[in-house]
C-alpha positions in Angstrom: 24.9 -12.5 29.3 23.7 -9.0 30.2 20.2 -10.3 30.3 21.3 -13.1 32.7 23.0 -10.6 35.0 20.1 -8.2 35.0 17.6 -10.9 35.9 19.9 -12.2 38.7 20.4 -8.7 40.0 16.7 -8.2 40.1 16.3 -11.6 42.1 19.0 -10.5 44.5 17.2 -7.1 45.0 13.8 -8.7 45.7 15.4 -11.2 48.0 17.2 -8.3 49.9 13.9 -6.5 50.3 12.2 -9.7 51.6 15.0 -10.2 54.1 15.2 -6.6 55.5 11.4 -6.3 55.4 9.3 -3.4 54.6 7.9 -1.6 57.6 5.8 1.4 57.9 6.1 4.1 60.5 3.9 4.2 63.5 0.7 6.2 63.4 0.9 9.4 65.2 -2.5 10.5 66.6 -2.6 14.3 67.2 -6.2 14.9 68.0 -8.3 13.6 70.9 -11.4 12.6 69.0 -9.5 10.1 66.9 -7.5 8.8 69.9 -10.7 8.4 72.0 -12.5 6.7 69.1 -9.8 4.1 68.8 -9.6 3.5 72.6 -13.4 3.2 72.8 -13.3 0.7 70.0 -10.6 -1.2 72.0 -12.7 -1.1 75.2 -15.8 -2.4 73.4 -13.8 -5.3 72.0 -14.0 -4.2 68.3 -10.4 -5.3 67.7 -9.5 -9.0 67.8 -6.3 -8.2 69.7 -5.5 -4.9 71.3 -3.5 -3.4 74.2 -3.0 0.1 75.4 0.2 0.9 77.4 0.9 4.1 79.5 4.7 4.6 79.9 4.5 7.1 82.6 5.7 6.3 86.2 3.7 4.1 88.2 2.9 7.1 90.6 1.8 9.2 87.6 -0.5 6.5 86.4 -2.1 6.1 89.9 -2.7 9.8 90.1 -4.7 9.6 86.8 -4.7 7.7 83.5 -6.8 7.1 80.5 -9.3 4.3 81.0 -8.2 1.0 79.5 -4.4 1.8 79.6 -2.1 -0.3 81.6 0.9 1.2 83.4 4.1 -0.4 82.1 6.8 1.7 83.8 7.5 -0.3 86.9 10.7 -1.3 88.7 12.8 0.8 86.3 11.8 -1.0 83.1 13.4 0.5 80.0 11.7 0.9 76.6 13.7 -2.1 75.5 12.4 -4.2 78.4 8.8 -3.2 77.5 9.6 -3.9 73.8 10.8 -7.4 74.6 7.8 -8.1 76.8 5.4 -7.1 73.9 7.1 -9.1 71.2 7.2 -12.2 73.4 3.5 -12.0 74.3 1.6 -10.2 71.4 1.3 -11.2 67.7 2.2 -8.7 65.0 -1.4 -8.1 64.2 -2.2 -6.8 67.7 -3.3 -3.2 67.8 -1.0 -1.3 70.2 -1.9 2.2 71.6 0.9 3.9 73.6 1.0 7.1 75.6 3.7 8.5 77.8 4.3 11.9 79.5 5.5 13.9 76.4 5.3 11.5 73.5 9.0 10.8 73.1 9.1 7.4 74.8 5.9 6.4 73.0 7.4 7.3 69.7 10.7 5.3 70.5 8.7 2.3 71.5 6.3 2.5 68.6 9.2 2.8 66.1 10.9 -0.2 67.5 7.7 -2.3 67.2 7.1 -1.2 63.6 10.5 -2.0 62.6 9.9 -5.5 64.1 6.9 -5.9 61.8 4.0 -4.7 64.0 1.5 -3.1 61.7 -1.1 -1.4 64.1 1.0 0.7 66.3 0.0 4.2 67.3 0.8 6.8 69.9 -0.6 10.2 71.0 1.6 13.0 69.9 2.6 15.2 72.9 1.9 12.7 75.5 -0.6 12.5 78.3 -0.1 16.1 79.4 -1.0 17.3 76.0 -4.1 15.0 75.9 -5.3 16.3 79.2 -4.7 20.0 78.2 -6.6 19.7 74.8 -9.3 17.2 75.9 -12.4 19.3 76.8 -14.1 16.6 79.0 -11.5 14.3 80.2 -11.9 12.7 83.6 -8.9 10.5 84.5 -9.2 7.1 86.1 -7.5 7.3 89.5 -5.6 4.3 91.0 -3.7 1.7 89.2 -4.4 -2.1 88.9 -1.2 -2.7 87.2 
């Protein structure tokens, strides 16, 4: 009887893990070289599916953004609005790169996506201003086609 209970308990445990899912945390990028390399690979089409989102205001994006990033903060969209847009359009194998003003909104969105099962989500720690401050040769793209 004990063996039967133990084996059933093990099956229930495995089933619970399967239902709740195992997710990893988003990748936090802290150096510009790594971030630039990943974005360059995106721009060169090295990833089958990849998107890059800038969560700053439309005005801030227009005043300067990283090449290849789309401005997502329009008409008062919340992080949850953007999250729902992403999960309805992109597969879980999409590589997702995120940046915001200070890193907090990027982390929030990246965490939500990872909990949903997206495996390739990363954001730049400290946000756009940190990126600009520590990047030795950064020239922003001006204007926004978003």
